[in-house]
N, CA, C and O atoms as a GROMACS GRO file, in nm:
protein
  468
    1GLN      N    1  -0.281  -0.740  -1.970
    1GLN     CA    2  -0.178  -0.684  -1.884
    1GLN      C    3  -0.240  -0.575  -1.797
    1GLN      O    4  -0.318  -0.493  -1.845
    2VAL      N    5  -0.203  -0.574  -1.672
    2VAL     CA    6  -0.252  -0.476  -1.577
    2VAL      C    7  -0.136  -0.384  -1.539
    2VAL      O    8  -0.026  -0.430  -1.510
    3HIS      N    9  -0.163  -0.256  -1.540
    3HIS     CA   10  -0.061  -0.158  -1.503
    3HIS      C   11  -0.103  -0.085  -1.377
    3HIS      O   12  -0.219  -0.045  -1.362
    4LEU      N   13  -0.008  -0.069  -1.285
    4LEU     CA   14  -0.032   0.004  -1.161
    4LEU      C   15   0.070   0.116  -1.152
    4LEU      O   16   0.191   0.092  -1.158
    5VAL      N   17   0.023   0.238  -1.136
    5VAL     CA   18   0.110   0.354  -1.130
    5VAL      C   19   0.090   0.423  -0.995
    5VAL      O   20  -0.020   0.469  -0.962
    6GLN      N   21   0.196   0.428  -0.917
    6GLN     CA   22   0.191   0.483  -0.783
    6GLN      C   23   0.231   0.630  -0.780
    6GLN      O   24   0.307   0.677  -0.864
    7SER      N   25   0.178   0.699  -0.680
    7SER     CA   26   0.221   0.836  -0.652
    7SER      C   27   0.208   0.859  -0.502
    7SER      O   28   0.144   0.782  -0.430
    8GLY      N   29   0.269   0.967  -0.457
    8GLY     CA   30   0.269   0.997  -0.314
    8GLY      C   31   0.400   0.952  -0.252
    8GLY      O   32   0.497   0.926  -0.323
    9GLY      N   33   0.402   0.943  -0.122
    9GLY     CA   34   0.524   0.906  -0.053
    9GLY      C   35   0.612   1.028  -0.028
    9GLY      O   36   0.571   1.142  -0.050
   10GLY      N   37   0.734   1.001   0.018
   10GLY     CA   38   0.827   1.110   0.047
   10GLY      C   39   0.881   1.098   0.188
   10GLY      O   40   0.883   0.990   0.247
   11SER      N   41   0.926   1.212   0.240
   11SER     CA   42   0.986   1.216   0.373
   11SER      C   43   0.898   1.296   0.468
   11SER      O   44   0.839   1.397   0.431
   12VAL      N   45   0.889   1.248   0.591
   12VAL     CA   46   0.806   1.313   0.692
   12VAL      C   47   0.865   1.286   0.829
   12VAL      O   48   0.937   1.188   0.848
   13GLN      N   49   0.834   1.372   0.923
   13GLN     CA   50   0.878   1.350   1.061
   13GLN      C   51   0.782   1.254   1.131
   13GLN      O   52   0.666   1.240   1.093
   14ALA      N   53   0.832   1.189   1.234
   14ALA     CA   54   0.750   1.098   1.312
   14ALA      C   55   0.624   1.169   1.362
   14ALA      O   56   0.629   1.284   1.407
   15GLY      N   57   0.513   1.098   1.353
   15GLY     CA   58   0.384   1.157   1.390
   15GLY      C   59   0.310   1.219   1.274
   15GLY      O   60   0.192   1.253   1.287
   16GLY      N   61   0.376   1.234   1.163
   16GLY     CA   62   0.315   1.295   1.046
   16GLY      C   63   0.231   1.197   0.965
   16GLY      O   64   0.216   1.080   1.002
   17SER      N   65   0.179   1.247   0.855
   17SER     CA   66   0.091   1.168   0.770
   17SER      C   67   0.135   1.176   0.624
   17SER      O   68   0.194   1.275   0.580
   18LEU      N   69   0.105   1.070   0.551
   18LEU     CA   70   0.126   1.066   0.407
   18LEU      C   71   0.013   0.986   0.345
   18LEU      O   72  -0.050   0.903   0.411
   19ARG      N   73  -0.012   1.011   0.217
   19ARG     CA   74  -0.112   0.935   0.144
   19ARG      C   75  -0.052   0.883   0.015
   19ARG      O   76   0.004   0.960  -0.064
   20LEU      N   77  -0.064   0.754  -0.006
   20LEU     CA   78  -0.018   0.692  -0.128
   20LEU      C   79  -0.138   0.664  -0.219
   20LEU      O   80  -0.246   0.630  -0.172
   21SER      N   81  -0.115   0.679  -0.350
   21SER     CA   82  -0.219   0.649  -0.448
   21SER      C   83  -0.167   0.547  -0.548
   21SER      O   84  -0.046   0.538  -0.571
   22CYS      N   85  -0.257   0.472  -0.607
   22CYS     CA   86  -0.219   0.369  -0.703
   22CYS      C   87  -0.331   0.358  -0.806
   22CYS      O   88  -0.440   0.308  -0.776
   23VAL      N   89  -0.304   0.404  -0.927
   23VAL     CA   90  -0.403   0.396  -1.035
   23VAL      C   91  -0.387   0.262  -1.105
   23VAL      O   92  -0.278   0.226  -1.149
   24VAL      N   93  -0.495   0.188  -1.114
   24VAL     CA   94  -0.493   0.052  -1.169
   24VAL      C   95  -0.567   0.050  -1.304
   24VAL      O   96  -0.681   0.095  -1.314
   25THR      N   97  -0.499  -0.002  -1.408
   25THR     CA   98  -0.558  -0.010  -1.541
   25THR      C   99  -0.530  -0.146  -1.604
   25THR      O  100  -0.413  -0.183  -1.613
   26PRO      N  101  -0.631  -0.222  -1.647
   26PRO     CA  102  -0.772  -0.200  -1.623
   26PRO      C  103  -0.806  -0.229  -1.477
   26PRO      O  104  -0.736  -0.302  -1.407
   27TYR      N  105  -0.914  -0.170  -1.434
   27TYR     CA  106  -0.954  -0.178  -1.294
   27TYR      C  107  -1.069  -0.276  -1.280
   27TYR      O  108  -1.172  -0.261  -1.346
   28ILE      N  109  -1.053  -0.376  -1.195
   28ILE     CA  110  -1.159  -0.474  -1.169
   28ILE      C  111  -1.191  -0.463  -1.021
   28ILE      O  112  -1.112  -0.504  -0.936
   29SER      N  113  -1.306  -0.409  -0.991
   29SER     CA  114  -1.337  -0.368  -0.854
   29SER      C  115  -1.346  -0.485  -0.757
   29SER      O  116  -1.324  -0.465  -0.637
   30ASP      N  117  -1.379  -0.605  -0.803
   30ASP     CA  118  -1.395  -0.715  -0.707
   30ASP      C  119  -1.268  -0.798  -0.692
   30ASP      O  120  -1.272  -0.906  -0.633
   31ARG      N  121  -1.157  -0.750  -0.743
   31ARG     CA  122  -1.028  -0.816  -0.721
   31ARG      C  123  -0.969  -0.771  -0.588
   31ARG      O  124  -0.994  -0.659  -0.543
   32TRP      N  125  -0.891  -0.858  -0.527
   32TRP     CA  126  -0.813  -0.816  -0.412
   32TRP      C  127  -0.711  -0.711  -0.458
   32TRP      O  128  -0.653  -0.720  -0.566
   33MET      N  129  -0.694  -0.611  -0.373
   33MET     CA  130  -0.588  -0.511  -0.392
   33MET      C  131  -0.518  -0.496  -0.258
   33MET      O  132  -0.581  -0.507  -0.153
   34ALA      N  133  -0.389  -0.471  -0.263
   34ALA     CA  134  -0.314  -0.469  -0.138
   34ALA      C  135  -0.197  -0.373  -0.144
   34ALA      O  136  -0.152  -0.333  -0.251
   35TRP      N  137  -0.150  -0.338  -0.027
   35TRP     CA  138  -0.028  -0.259  -0.011
   35TRP      C  139   0.076  -0.343   0.062
   35TRP      O  140   0.046  -0.412   0.160
   36PHE      N  141   0.199  -0.336   0.014
   36PHE     CA  142   0.312  -0.405   0.073
   36PHE      C  143   0.422  -0.304   0.099
   36PHE      O  144   0.423  -0.195   0.042
   37ARG      N  145   0.514  -0.342   0.185
   37ARG     CA  146   0.632  -0.260   0.205
   37ARG      C  147   0.753  -0.350   0.225
   37ARG      O  148   0.743  -0.464   0.269
   38GLN      N  149   0.868  -0.293   0.190
   38GLN     CA  150   0.992  -0.367   0.204
   38GLN      C  151   1.101  -0.273   0.250
   38GLN      O  152   1.137  -0.177   0.181
   39ALA      N  153   1.154  -0.302   0.367
   39ALA     CA  154   1.266  -0.227   0.421
   39ALA      C  155   1.396  -0.295   0.378
   39ALA      O  156   1.394  -0.415   0.349
   40PRO      N  157   1.507  -0.223   0.374
   40PRO     CA  158   1.634  -0.283   0.332
   40PRO      C  159   1.669  -0.405   0.417
   40PRO      O  160   1.666  -0.399   0.540
   41GLY      N  161   1.702  -0.515   0.349
   41GLY     CA  162   1.742  -0.636   0.419
   41GLY      C  163   1.628  -0.717   0.476
   41GLY      O  164   1.651  -0.818   0.543
   42LYS      N  165   1.504  -0.674   0.451
   42LYS     CA  166   1.388  -0.745   0.505
   42LYS      C  167   1.298  -0.796   0.393
   42LYS      O  168   1.304  -0.748   0.279
   43ALA      N  169   1.215  -0.892   0.426
   43ALA     CA  170   1.121  -0.946   0.330
   43ALA      C  171   1.006  -0.848   0.305
   43ALA      O  172   0.975  -0.765   0.390
   44ARG      N  173   0.945  -0.860   0.188
   44ARG     CA  174   0.829  -0.778   0.158
   44ARG      C  175   0.712  -0.826   0.244
   44ARG      O  176   0.684  -0.945   0.251
   45GLU      N  177   0.645  -0.732   0.308
   45GLU     CA  178   0.535  -0.768   0.398
   45GLU      C  179   0.405  -0.701   0.354
   45GLU      O  180   0.404  -0.584   0.314
   46GLY      N  181   0.297  -0.776   0.363
   46GLY     CA  182   0.166  -0.723   0.330
   46GLY      C  183   0.109  -0.649   0.448
   46GLY      O  184   0.088  -0.709   0.554
   47ILE      N  185   0.084  -0.521   0.434
   47ILE     CA  186   0.038  -0.442   0.548
   47ILE      C  187  -0.111  -0.411   0.542
   47ILE      O  188  -0.172  -0.383   0.645
   48ALA      N  189  -0.170  -0.413   0.424
   48ALA     CA  190  -0.312  -0.383   0.412
   48ALA      C  191  -0.367  -0.443   0.284
   48ALA      O  192  -0.300  -0.446   0.181
   49ALA      N  193  -0.489  -0.492   0.291
   49ALA     CA  194  -0.554  -0.549   0.174
   49ALA      C  195  -0.702  -0.514   0.179
   49ALA      O  196  -0.760  -0.493   0.285
   50ILE      N  197  -0.762  -0.509   0.059
   50ILE     CA  198  -0.904  -0.475   0.053
   50ILE      C  199  -0.969  -0.548  -0.063
   50ILE      O  200  -0.912  -0.562  -0.171
   51ARG      N  201  -1.089  -0.594  -0.036
   51ARG     CA  202  -1.175  -0.642  -0.143
   51ARG      C  203  -1.312  -0.582  -0.111
   51ARG      O  204  -1.341  -0.471  -0.154
   52SER      N  205  -1.396  -0.652  -0.039
   52SER     CA  206  -1.519  -0.590   0.011
   52SER      C  207  -1.497  -0.535   0.151
   52SER      O  208  -1.571  -0.447   0.196
   53THR      N  209  -1.397  -0.586   0.219
   53THR     CA  210  -1.360  -0.543   0.354
   53THR      C  211  -1.210  -0.517   0.356
   53THR      O  212  -1.136  -0.572   0.274
   54ASP      N  213  -1.167  -0.434   0.448
   54ASP     CA  214  -1.023  -0.406   0.459
   54ASP      C  215  -0.960  -0.484   0.574
   54ASP      O  216  -1.023  -0.511   0.676
   55TYR      N  217  -0.834  -0.519   0.554
   55TYR     CA  218  -0.759  -0.601   0.648
   55TYR      C  219  -0.622  -0.538   0.668
   55TYR      O  220  -0.566  -0.479   0.575
   56TYR      N  221  -0.568  -0.550   0.789
   56TYR     CA  222  -0.442  -0.484   0.822
   56TYR      C  223  -0.349  -0.574   0.902
   56TYR      O  224  -0.393  -0.659   0.979
   57ASP      N  225  -0.221  -0.552   0.882
   57ASP     CA  226  -0.121  -0.610   0.970
   57ASP      C  227  -0.128  -0.538   1.104
   57ASP      O  228  -0.163  -0.420   1.110
   58ALA      N  229  -0.094  -0.609   1.210
   58ALA     CA  230  -0.101  -0.550   1.344
   58ALA      C  231  -0.012  -0.427   1.358
   58ALA      O  232  -0.042  -0.337   1.436
   59SER      N  233   0.096  -0.423   1.282
   59SER     CA  234   0.192  -0.313   1.295
   59SER      C  235   0.136  -0.179   1.246
   59SER      O  236   0.188  -0.073   1.281
   60VAL      N  237   0.030  -0.183   1.164
   60VAL     CA  238  -0.024  -0.059   1.109
   60VAL      C  239  -0.172  -0.038   1.145
   60VAL      O  240  -0.227   0.069   1.118
   61LYS      N  241  -0.235  -0.137   1.204
   61LYS     CA  242  -0.378  -0.127   1.234
   61LYS      C  243  -0.404  -0.009   1.327
   61LYS      O  244  -0.336   0.009   1.428
   62GLY      N  245  -0.504   0.068   1.292
   62GLY     CA  246  -0.536   0.186   1.371
   62GLY      C  247  -0.463   0.311   1.327
   62GLY      O  248  -0.501   0.422   1.367
   63ARG      N  249  -0.359   0.297   1.246
   63ARG     CA  250  -0.283   0.412   1.196
   63ARG      C  251  -0.298   0.429   1.044
   63ARG      O  252  -0.303   0.541   0.994
   64PHE      N  253  -0.306   0.317   0.973
   64PHE     CA  254  -0.316   0.319   0.826
   64PHE      C  255  -0.458   0.280   0.785
   64PHE      O  256  -0.525   0.201   0.852
   65THR      N  257  -0.503   0.337   0.674
   65THR     CA  258  -0.633   0.302   0.618
   65THR      C  259  -0.620   0.279   0.468
   65THR      O  260  -0.569   0.364   0.394
   66VAL      N  261  -0.666   0.163   0.424
   66VAL     CA  262  -0.668   0.132   0.281
   66VAL      C  263  -0.809   0.159   0.229
   66VAL      O  264  -0.908   0.126   0.294
   67ASP      N  265  -0.815   0.219   0.113
   67ASP     CA  266  -0.945   0.252   0.055
   67ASP      C  267  -0.931   0.250  -0.097
   67ASP      O  268  -0.821   0.254  -0.151
   68LYS      N  269  -1.044   0.242  -0.165
   68LYS     CA  270  -1.041   0.246  -0.310
   68LYS      C  271  -1.157   0.327  -0.364
   68LYS      O  272  -1.265   0.330  -0.306
   69ASP      N  273  -1.132   0.391  -0.475
   69ASP     CA  274  -1.233   0.471  -0.543
   69ASP      C  275  -1.256   0.404  -0.678
   69ASP      O  276  -1.178   0.421  -0.771
   70ASP      N  277  -1.366   0.329  -0.687
   70ASP     CA  278  -1.392   0.255  -0.810
   70ASP      C  279  -1.414   0.349  -0.929
   70ASP      O  280  -1.381   0.314  -1.042
   71ALA      N  281  -1.469   0.465  -0.904
   71ALA     CA  282  -1.494   0.559  -1.013
   71ALA      C  283  -1.364   0.617  -1.068
   71ALA      O  284  -1.357   0.655  -1.185
   72GLU      N  285  -1.262   0.624  -0.984
   72GLU     CA  286  -1.132   0.681  -1.024
   72GLU      C  287  -1.028   0.574  -1.052
   72GLU      O  288  -0.913   0.606  -1.084
   73ASN      N  289  -1.068   0.444  -1.042
   73ASN     CA  290  -0.975   0.333  -1.066
   73ASN      C  291  -0.851   0.342  -0.977
   73ASN      O  292  -0.740   0.311  -1.021
   74THR      N  293  -0.870   0.384  -0.854
   74THR     CA  294  -0.755   0.415  -0.769
   74THR      C  295  -0.766   0.350  -0.633
   74THR      O  296  -0.872   0.345  -0.570
   75LEU      N  297  -0.652   0.299  -0.589
   75LEU     CA  298  -0.634   0.244  -0.455
   75LEU      C  299  -0.554   0.344  -0.374
   75LEU      O  300  -0.460   0.406  -0.425
   76TYR      N  301  -0.590   0.361  -0.247
   76TYR     CA  302  -0.522   0.456  -0.161
   76TYR      C  303  -0.469   0.389  -0.035
   76TYR      O  304  -0.520   0.285   0.008
   77LEU      N  305  -0.366   0.449   0.023
   77LEU     CA  306  -0.322   0.412   0.157
   77LEU      C  307  -0.297   0.542   0.233
   77LEU      O  308  -0.202   0.614   0.205
   78GLN      N  309  -0.383   0.569   0.330
   78GLN     CA  310  -0.366   0.684   0.418
   78GLN      C  311  -0.285   0.639   0.538
   78GLN      O  312  -0.323   0.545   0.608
   79MET      N  313  -0.173   0.705   0.562
   79MET     CA  314  -0.083   0.666   0.669
   79MET      C  315  -0.074   0.781   0.769
   79MET      O  316  -0.026   0.890   0.735
   80ASN      N  317  -0.119   0.757   0.891
   80ASN     CA  318  -0.116   0.855   0.998
   80ASN      C  319  -0.025   0.807   1.111
   80ASN      O  320   0.009   0.690   1.118
   81ALA      N  321   0.012   0.898   1.197
   81ALA     CA  322   0.096   0.866   1.314
   81ALA      C  323   0.217   0.784   1.272
   81ALA      O  324   0.248   0.682   1.333
   82LEU      N  325   0.285   0.829   1.169
   82LEU     CA  326   0.397   0.753   1.114
   82LEU      C  327   0.512   0.744   1.213
   82LEU      O  328   0.537   0.836   1.291
   83LYS      N  329   0.580   0.630   1.207
   83LYS     CA  330   0.692   0.601   1.296
   83LYS      C  331   0.817   0.576   1.211
   83LYS      O  332   0.806   0.540   1.094
   84PRO      N  333   0.936   0.595   1.269
   84PRO     CA  334   1.058   0.566   1.193
   84PRO      C  335   1.061   0.423   1.138
   84PRO      O  336   1.116   0.400   1.030
   85GLU      N  337   1.003   0.330   1.209
   85GLU     CA  338   1.002   0.191   1.162
   85GLU      C  339   0.908   0.168   1.043
   85GLU      O  340   0.906   0.058   0.987
   86ASP      N  341   0.831   0.269   1.005
   86ASP     CA  342   0.751   0.260   0.884
   86ASP      C  343   0.832   0.292   0.758
   86ASP      O  344   0.783   0.277   0.646
   87THR      N  345   0.956   0.334   0.777
   87THR     CA  346   1.042   0.365   0.663
   87THR      C  347   1.064   0.242   0.578
   87THR      O  348   1.110   0.139   0.627
   88ALA      N  349   1.031   0.252   0.449
   88ALA     CA  350   1.040   0.138   0.357
   88ALA      C  351   1.001   0.183   0.218
   88ALA      O  352   0.954   0.295   0.198
   89MET      N  353   1.021   0.094   0.121
   89MET     CA  354   0.963   0.111  -0.012
   89MET      C  355   0.824   0.049  -0.007
   89MET      O  356   0.807  -0.064   0.039
   90TYR      N  357   0.725   0.122  -0.055
   90TYR     CA  358   0.587   0.077  -0.052
   90TYR      C  359   0.540   0.042  -0.194
   90TYR      O  360   0.569   0.113  -0.290
   91PHE      N  361   0.466  -0.069  -0.204
   91PHE     CA  362   0.418  -0.118  -0.332
   91PHE      C  363   0.268  -0.146  -0.325
   91PHE      O  364   0.220  -0.198  -0.224
   92CYS      N  365   0.196  -0.112  -0.430
   92CYS     CA  366   0.059  -0.159  -0.443
   92CYS      C  367   0.058  -0.281  -0.535
   92CYS      O  368   0.151  -0.301  -0.614
   93ALA      N  369  -0.046  -0.362  -0.524
   93ALA     CA  370  -0.053  -0.483  -0.604
   93ALA      C  371  -0.197  -0.527  -0.620
   93ALA      O  372  -0.283  -0.493  -0.538
   94THR      N  373  -0.223  -0.602  -0.726
   94THR     CA  374  -0.352  -0.663  -0.748
   94THR      C  375  -0.335  -0.796  -0.820
   94THR      O  376  -0.226  -0.827  -0.869
   95GLY      N  377  -0.442  -0.874  -0.827
   95GLY     CA  378  -0.433  -1.004  -0.893
   95GLY      C  379  -0.385  -1.114  -0.801
   95GLY      O  380  -0.336  -1.217  -0.848
   96GLY      N  381  -0.397  -1.095  -0.673
   96GLY     CA  382  -0.354  -1.196  -0.576
   96GLY      C  383  -0.460  -1.220  -0.472
   96GLY      O  384  -0.580  -1.204  -0.498
   97TYR      N  385  -0.415  -1.258  -0.353
   97TYR     CA  386  -0.510  -1.290  -0.246
   97TYR      C  387  -0.463  -1.231  -0.115
   97TYR      O  388  -0.350  -1.252  -0.072
   98TYR      N  389  -0.552  -1.156  -0.051
   98TYR     CA  390  -0.532  -1.107   0.085
   98TYR      C  391  -0.398  -1.033   0.095
   98TYR      O  392  -0.372  -0.945   0.014
   99ARG      N  393  -0.314  -1.068   0.192
   99ARG     CA  394  -0.184  -1.000   0.209
   99ARG      C  395  -0.067  -1.091   0.173
   99ARG      O  396   0.045  -1.071   0.218
  100ASP      N  397  -0.098  -1.192   0.090
  100ASP     CA  398   0.003  -1.290   0.051
  100ASP      C  399   0.083  -1.239  -0.068
  100ASP      O  400   0.035  -1.242  -0.181
  101ALA      N  401   0.204  -1.193  -0.044
  101ALA     CA  402   0.284  -1.131  -0.150
  101ALA      C  403   0.309  -1.227  -0.266
  101ALA      O  404   0.306  -1.186  -0.382
  102GLN      N  405   0.334  -1.352  -0.235
  102GLN     CA  406   0.369  -1.447  -0.341
  102GLN      C  407   0.253  -1.474  -0.436
  102GLN      O  408   0.273  -1.520  -0.548
  103SER      N  409   0.131  -1.444  -0.392
  103SER     CA  410   0.015  -1.470  -0.477
  103SER      C  411  -0.013  -1.358  -0.576
  103SER      O  412  -0.092  -1.377  -0.668
  104TYR      N  413   0.049  -1.243  -0.559
  104TYR     CA  414   0.017  -1.128  -0.642
  104TYR      C  415   0.095  -1.128  -0.773
  104TYR      O  416   0.214  -1.158  -0.777
  105THR      N  417   0.024  -1.094  -0.879
  105THR     CA  418   0.081  -1.095  -1.013
  105THR      C  419   0.125  -0.957  -1.060
  105THR      O  420   0.228  -0.943  -1.125
  106TYR      N  421   0.047  -0.856  -1.026
  106TYR     CA  422   0.068  -0.723  -1.081
  106TYR      C  423   0.108  -0.627  -0.970
  106TYR      O  424   0.046  -0.623  -0.863
  107TRP      N  425   0.214  -0.550  -0.996
  107TRP     CA  426   0.274  -0.463  -0.895
  107TRP      C  427   0.296  -0.322  -0.948
  107TRP      O  428   0.322  -0.301  -1.066
  108GLY      N  429   0.284  -0.226  -0.856
  108GLY     CA  430   0.324  -0.091  -0.887
  108GLY      C  431   0.475  -0.080  -0.885
  108GLY      O  432   0.546  -0.174  -0.850
  109GLN      N  433   0.524   0.039  -0.922
  109GLN     CA  434   0.668   0.059  -0.936
  109GLN      C  435   0.738   0.083  -0.802
  109GLN      O  436   0.861   0.080  -0.795
  110GLY      N  437   0.661   0.107  -0.698
  110GLY     CA  438   0.719   0.133  -0.567
  110GLY      C  439   0.740   0.281  -0.543
  110GLY      O  440   0.770   0.358  -0.635
  111THR      N  441   0.725   0.321  -0.417
  111THR     CA  442   0.750   0.459  -0.378
  111THR      C  443   0.811   0.459  -0.238
  111THR      O  444   0.768   0.384  -0.151
  112GLN      N  445   0.911   0.542  -0.218
  112GLN     CA  446   0.984   0.544  -0.092
  112GLN      C  447   0.910   0.630   0.011
  112GLN      O  448   0.864   0.740  -0.019
  113VAL      N  449   0.900   0.576   0.132
  113VAL     CA  450   0.850   0.651   0.247
  113VAL      C  451   0.960   0.651   0.353
  113VAL      O  452   1.009   0.546   0.394
  114THR      N  453   0.999   0.770   0.395
  114THR     CA  454   1.104   0.784   0.495
  114THR      C  455   1.050   0.866   0.611
  114THR      O  456   1.002   0.978   0.592
  115VAL      N  457   1.059   0.809   0.731
  115VAL     CA  458   1.009   0.876   0.850
  115VAL      C  459   1.126   0.903   0.944
  115VAL      O  460   1.195   0.809   0.987
  116SER      N  461   1.149   1.027   0.975
  116SER     CA  462   1.260   1.065   1.062
  116SER      C  463   1.210   1.091   1.204
  116SER      O  464   1.097   1.134   1.226
  117SER      N  465   1.298   1.063   1.299
  117SER     CA  466   1.260   1.080   1.441
  117SER      C  467   1.286   1.220   1.489
  117SER      O  468   1.260   1.251   1.606
   0.00000   0.00000   0.00000
């Protein structure tokens, strides 16, 4: 069983920054890890994924950065230049492929990000 524990998130004004963390136990460094978000009434979307290289959805590319610290067993999502449309529940995940939500087996508990205009 793999456990993912998220931290970070919260409320920020447009243009601000937030950093999400996700501690993965046990941690397998060569597995895909990804960040997803889900806004009310919308499907869960994969916004960033990393294995040896990082990949991004067009909506966040250039503003968000996914990174991992293998020594700390932690996945990060640095979010800059936040927009109101980034408001959603954010989830980390592992045990899947790329940004395909249906392929992921293990999920964090979710953390709310709210961006006000």
